[in-house]
N, C-alpha and C positions, 0 to 999 in steps of 0.2 A: 296327951293330945286327945284321947278318947272322950273324956268327960266334956271337954270344951266343944267338941263337934256334935255331941248329942248321940253318937254311936261309938261303939268300942273299936271297930275296925272298918276298913274301907270295903269296897271302893268308895272314894270320895268324889264330890262334884265341885263345880265352880262355886256353888252356894256355900259349901263347907270351907273352901279357901277364903271366900269373902267374910265368913263368920269368925275367922281366927282373930284373937285379940290383938290390938295394936300395942305390942310389947317390945317392938324393936327387932323382932325376929322376922325373917323372910322365908317364904315357902314357894315352891313350884308345884304344879299339879301335872303329872304325866301318867297316862293310862290308868287313871283312877287312884293314884297314890301320891301322897304329899311327901315332899322331901325338903328338909330345911337347908337353906343356902348358907354357906360359910360366911362369917362376918368377922374378919380380923382387920386390924388397923392397916397392915401392910397391903392386904388385898384391896380394901376400900380406897386407900390412898392411890394405888396404881390405877384403879378404875377411874377415879376422879381426874388423875393426871392425863390418862388416855382421852377422856372426854374433852378436856381442855385442849389437848394437842389437835384432836380432830376438828373441834370448833374453830380453832385458829386457822388451820389449814383450809377449811371450808370458806372462811371469811377471805383469806388471801386469794383463793382460787375463784372467788365469787360463785361458789357452787350453791345450787338451789337445794340445800339439805338442812335438816335439823338433827342435831346429835343429842341423844338422851340415854337413859339406862334405868336400872332398878331404882325405884320400886315399880316402874311402869311394866305392864304385862304385854306379852306377845303370844298370840294364839298360834298353835301348830297343830298338825293332825293328832298328836299325842295328848295335847292339853294346853296348859298355860306355863310359859317360861318367863323368867325375869332376867334377861341378859344384862351383864355388867355394863355394856356399852352397845349402842346400836345407832344407825343413821337411817332416816327416812327423808323423802322429799318434803319441802316446806308445805306443799299443798296437803300432803298426807297428815302432817302435824297439825296444820290449821283445821282440817276436817275433824280430827280427834278432839281438838280443843272446842270446836263448835258443838260436837256431840257430847261434850263434857265426859269423856271416857278416858280412862288411863290405859285402855287396851288397844294395841296395834295388831293388825293381821300379819302373820308371818310373811306372806308374799309381798307386802308393802315395804319390807326392809331392804335396804341397799347393802348393808354391812351389819354384821353382828360380831362382837368380840367378847370372849369369856376369859377372865383372869383365873387360871387354874390354881386350885388349892391342893398341893400334893399330899399324899397319904390320907386322903379322905374318900368317901364314896363319890363325892362330887367330881373328883379327878376323873374317874371312869366315865361318869355321865358327860363331862365336857369333852373328853378325848374320843369317846366312842359313840355313845348314844346320841349326843347332839350333832355330831358330824352327819350321821344318817338322817336324823330328824330335820335339821336345818336344810340339808340338801333336798329332801323330799318336799319341804315347804317352798323351795325355789329361791332361797336367799343367796344372792350372787357371790358374796364374800363372807368368809368366816375366819376370824383370827383367834388363835390360841396364844394367850400371853402367859409365859412362865416367868416367875420372879426369882427362882433359885437356880444356880447360885447368884446369877446376875440376870437382870431382865432380858428376855428374848421373846420374839414373836414369830410364830409360824403362820404364814398367809396361805389360805386355801381359797380357790376360786372354782365356782360351779361350771362344769363343762359336761354337756350331755347328761344332766341330771345327777352327776356325782362330783364330789370335790376332788380337785387335783392340787398338788403342791404348787403354789405360785412363787414361793420364796420364803426365806428365813432371814432374820436379822438378829444379831446379838449385840449386847452393850458394846459400844465403841464403833459400831458399823452404822452407817446411815443408809436407810432403805428409802428408795425413791419409787413412788407409785404414781400411776396415771389413773387407775381405777380403784374405787368408785369415783374419785376425783383426785386431782393432782396434790401430792404432798410428799414431803421428805422429812424424816426425823430419825434420831438415834434412840433405840429402846432404853438406853441408860436414863433418859428423861423420866421414865416411869417411876424411878426410885428417888428422884431429886426432891429436896424439900424446898419450899418457897422461902 
């Protein structure tokens, strides 16, 4: 990475993040350090399935939301994250489109979901670091998606500046939620093939 960025070690900036080559790899920037995001087929498939589930639920609920995810950026107090899946209001998405930016501000997010890749440094980041970071940013809902041994989701909700456990659902269980908008689904759908 050092030669690509023009310096051998960090701290790095948003300019360094933007200067990385378009080689299919994805990075986040936190506290001046770049970390490569995992990219495996199972992870990416689950993220795509979750996006589709959330989009369909928003349509059915006539919710005023836009569902997106990586490679779009979200700024937080620590730097730039690329959540696997997130939701913002349509007005927020429209404003980003008009500004021709791929960056959303953390406080604009209604929901963020990360698909956890076990046994990697990113697992610790998703389960610990981002819990604190997203809470400090004020994102009302944070979902942690586990794929092993079968898909399961942990639902966290912001209460008084900290995330509290709002529920869990495993494959074979249907979770019904009213916030951030009404939806019901079984996490098993995250591993289904079309």
